[in-house]
C-alpha positions, -999 to +999 in steps of 0.1 A: +028+037+363+065+037+360+085+005+354+097+005+390+061+007+403+049-019+379+035-051+395+054-081+381+030-111+377+040-143+394+062-164+372+077-133+354+107-110+359+117-075+350+146-074+325+163-048+301+138-059+274+108-057+296+088-082+317+093-117+305+087-152+319+112-164+346+123-193+325+133-170+296+168-155+293+177-119+286+210-119+267+230-098+243+234-109+207+271-113+213+264-140+239+253-163+211+287-158+194+273-149+160+290-139+128+283-101+124+294-080+095+281-052+072+280-047+035+307-033+013+311+002+000+317+013-036+298-014-054+282+010-078+307+000-104+293-036-102+257-025-109+242-045-137+209-048-155+210-085-148+230-103-121+227-111-084+203-093-060+219-064-041+199-057-010+194-021+001+174-004+029+146+002+003+141-035+002+134-036+040+101-028+057+092-023+094+059-039+088+074-073+078+105-093+085+105-104+048+123-085+021+104-065-005+121-072-038+099-050-061+127-024-065+158-045-067+193-035-079+216-062-093+253-066-092+278-086-113+309-094-092+342-109-102+342-146-093+372-141-070+358-112-050+367-115-014+341-089-004+315-109-023+323-140-003+322-121+030+288-104+024+271-132+005+238-140+022+225-173+034+191-186+045+183-177+082+205-146+081+191-115+099+196-081+084+194-048+103+196-013+088+224+007+105+223+041+090+196+068+086+164+048+092+180+024+116+167-007+132+146-022+103+150-059+107+146-085+079+150-123+076+166-141+047+148-172+035+147-194+004+126-169-015+156-147-020+177-159-050+213-166-041+239-154-043+227-121-029+246-093-013+241-063+010+253-027+009+272-008+036+240+005+052+230-030+064+244-053+090+242-091+088+238-114+118+243-151+113+238-178+140+254-209+124+252-241+144+238-222+174+208-233+196+187-203+184+159-198+159+169-168+138+134-161+127+123-158+164+152-132+169+141-114+137+105-112+150+117-101+184+138-073+170+108-062+149+085-060+179+071-027+191+092-023+222+125-030+205+116-008+175+109+021+199+144+018+212+158+019+176+136+049+169+149+067+200+184+062+187+175+076+153+158+106+169+191+117+185+203+132+153+202+133+115+234+113+113+223+086+138+237+052+130+249+019+145+282+002+143+288-036+146+297-034+182+263-018+189+247-046+169+264-072+191+252-054+223+215-056+213+196-075+239+169-100+232+146-123+252+153-159+246+130-189+256+140-225+250+147-233+213+115-253+210+094-224+222+113-200+200+104-222+170+067-225+181+064-187+183+082-181+150+060-207+133+028-191+146+038-156+134+050-171+101+015-185+096+000-151+100+026-136+076+017-162+051-020-153+054-011-116+049+009-125+018-019-144+003-044-116+010-020-091-007-017-114-037-055-118-039-060-080-037-034-075-065-051-101-086-086-085-081-072-051-089-056-065-121-089-081-131-107-048-124-082-029-146-086-054-174-124-052-171-123-014-172-101-015-204-127-037-221-160-021-209-150+016-209-139+014-245-167-009-258-143-035-269-164-059-248-201-052-245-224-065-218-248-090-235-279-068-230-263-040-250-243-059-276-271-064-302-299-042-317-335-044-306-359-038-335-378-005-334-357+011-307-332+031-329-334+065-345-324+079-378-308+058-405-305+027-382-342+024-376-355-010-385-322-028-381-330-065-376-334-076-340-304-094-327-279-079-351-245-073-334-235-037-330-205-025-349-180+003-343-172+037-358-141+059-359-140+089-334-115+114-321-108+089-293-103+060-317-127+032-326-158+032-304-192+013-306-214+028-333-242+036-307-218+055-284-210+092-287-181+114-277-187+144-254-166+172-240-166+171-202-178+207-203-209+196-222-218+170-195-208+188-163-208+222-147-174+227-132-166+248-102-136+252-079-136+244-042-138+275-020-119+287+010-120+269+043-146+284+066-127+282+099-157+293+120-176+262+106-147+238+107-140+207+129-112+182+125-136+154+136-172+146+128-197+159+154-234+165+155-228+202+147-202+193+120-216+163+100-205+173+065-171+161+051-147+186+036-125+173+008-092+188-002-080+163-028-091+130-044-063+108-033-050+109+003-074+093+028-101+097+001-093+134+003-109+140+037-097+172+053-122+177+081-159+184+087-182+214+083-215+226+098-229+234+063-225+219+028-219+234-007-226+203-028-253+177-026-260+145-045-240+126-071-210+145-086-173+142-093-143+157-077-110+161-096-077+170-079-066+203-093-033+209-077-002+188-070-010+152-081-035+165-106-063+147-124-075+119-102-113+117-103-136+104-075-174+099-075-192+115-046-228+109-037-234+129-005-236+164+010-201+178+013-178+208+010-147+212-012-117+235-007-095+251-033-074+221-044-105+204-059-127+209-089-163+197-085-182+185-115-220+185-113-240+167-140-259+188-165-277+158-179-280+120-172-244+110-167-233+082-143-205+097-123-190+063-114-187+055-151-171+089-159-146+087-130-135+053-142-131+065-178-112+097-166-088+078-144-081+051-170-080+071-202-075+108-196-041+122-189-048+157-177-019+180-188-005+207-166-007+240-184+009+262-158+044+267-145+054+259-109+031+236-089+010+214-113-026+226-114-058+223-134-085+249-140-122+243-149-117+255-185-088+231-190-108+201-177-139+211-197-120+205-230-113+168-225-135+142-241-152+111-230-167+082-249-202+077-236-228+049-241-265+055-233-272+061-196-285+026-190-252+010-202-232+036-182-251+025-151-246-012-159-209-008-163-206+014-132-224-013-112-199-039-122-170-016-113-186-007-080-191-044-071-154-050-079-144-020-057-165-033-029-149-067-031-114-051-031-124-029-002-136-059+018-103-077+012-084-046+022-103-043+054-096-080+061-059-073+054-059-044+078-076-065+105-052-094+100-022-069+104-037-057+137-041-093+148-005-100+140+006-070+161-014-082+190+001-117+186+036-103+186+030-083+218+016-114+235+040-141+222+072-122+222+068-110+258+056-144+270+023-130+282+007-158+262+026-191+261+022-216+233+023-254+238+055-269+223+073-302+222+101-302+248+117-333+236 
């Protein structure tokens, strides 16, 4: 149904920004008489290891109106810099990228240390002493419908860009100030939840990394494996008093527990390379006739390439990326196929693949021995060594790491769901399809 044929619900009207409530306005940014400018050119000479934040497009994200300051440049300006005064940011400023990846919108709040400045690829909009909630405007300009307009402009050519006049001409829906604030606060609450989930996931991942560093080296032993049990040892250690703590010994991998051993991967696993894609058995989606996953690497989307009607590998094994981003190991416990960019490691003896994948990813840095595109071969991988406890301890360590992975995965699923909820809220609230109660006084 075209826009002209669309049935407008009672109490709503068609505008240049879509269907909105009758009591909302549709105005240009310029109607609010804002201060609009862009950042300065040629500030590379002011770059400094320490100083004031210098915001670039890399600090802006389409998925959030808040700046990402993980990769921040700093500048040190002369105290009398006129350009510094003009482009110095204030709380409630709105930023819009105006070159290349145009239309990314960010909101400046107290989390950004001041003074802070922007480069020439970013425009600044400031509504000082105006009856408008800047955060509402930032959310509106980040909404799906407006972003599609920005994207359409960018698709017109590689040199697409916006000037300050085009910034002033951007149109926005505008309810009463109190409703703007209610909408902005509701979306801010969801953003706060997203931030907390992201922090919690990062914390859980850090805890997992620390746990791996302790357990996979034997620096910390699980209680049931930390002491000797009388009569269970072989050779010279037979008869060690029950309860005696286990010591360490030197090895080619450094100091390891005295009851661990070092093995070459080739001694533990048979290593084969993935084959060619069998196009007559391939499907891009899973079907009854094509139930078996095909993996092409061990990183992107868990390496899933498609599905096959037959399988080449069955049961617990490892896959290691052999070309491009080499060396990442993933445990597989299923029936599957692998194509040329993967090496498949099948156990020759009792080895816990989850334990081995954890050790490989944490402590083995696979070296590229070829020119051109980085790649690994089976003989190369076979030479690397792994410190291994007995199978029971491998399994206990792997279980702990699996539990941590499951917890992180659950949080990531919750994060993804919350992001979807936020997108739905933005579509409802920023178009007025759903109205929030607000104080009109």
